[in-house]
Every structure is written in structure tokens, then in C-alpha cells.
C-alpha positions, 0 to 999 in steps of 0.5 A: 185726497186727489184733486179729481177724486174730490172735484166728482165728490163736490159734483156729485153733492151739489148737482147729484140732488138737483139732477136725481129730482128732475129724473124723479119729476120725468123732466129730464132721461136718466141717460140725459142726467148721468151726462149732465152728470158727468160734464160738471164733474168733469169741470169741477174736476179741471177746478179742483186741479187748477185750485191746487197747483194754485195753493203748492204755488202758494206753498212754494213761494212761502218756503222760498221766502222763509228762506230768503228771509233766513238767509238774509237775517244771516247775512245781516249777522255776519256783516255785523260780526265782521264790522264789529270786528274790524272795530275792536281792531282798530280801537287800539290806542298807542302806548305812550 
């Protein structure tokens, strides 16, 4: 889901009922309620975009860390194989 859409839905869910009740009680006119709802929706949308960027950053860091771990394991395995190859090459004992 688009972060902006998610932010607007969150705003409608949390700010909509209180604004609606204020309009019904006559404490707020419908234009002012719509303006306040739009402000809340904008703030929630900005927050949702920010959170989406943070989550994307964490996913990228996790992918990089996994790749680094795979490369480190492969390098360690290669070095271990090279060391084992050198050790067997030096184990030749001369025959009498």
C-alpha cells in the first residue's frame, strides 16, 4: 500500500470520528472540520512516508549485512582450503 494512502486512512480512522462529533454538536462547522482533517491527513501521510523510508533503510542494511556474512564465510572457507593445501604439501617426509 502506498504510504500516503496509508497515512490518509490512519487520519480518517483516528481524526474522523472526533471531528464528526464536533460538527454534530455544533462546536465546529463542516469546512473547519474538513480543513483540520486535511491537516491531520497530511501529517499522517508525511509520517507514513518517513516510516516507509526507515523500513526500507533497515531492509537495505540487513541485505548488505547478509551479503557481507556470506562473503566472509566464503573467504574464510577459501583461506582454510589454501592453508590445508599448503600443510599437505609440506608434510612430505624424505624417504631414506
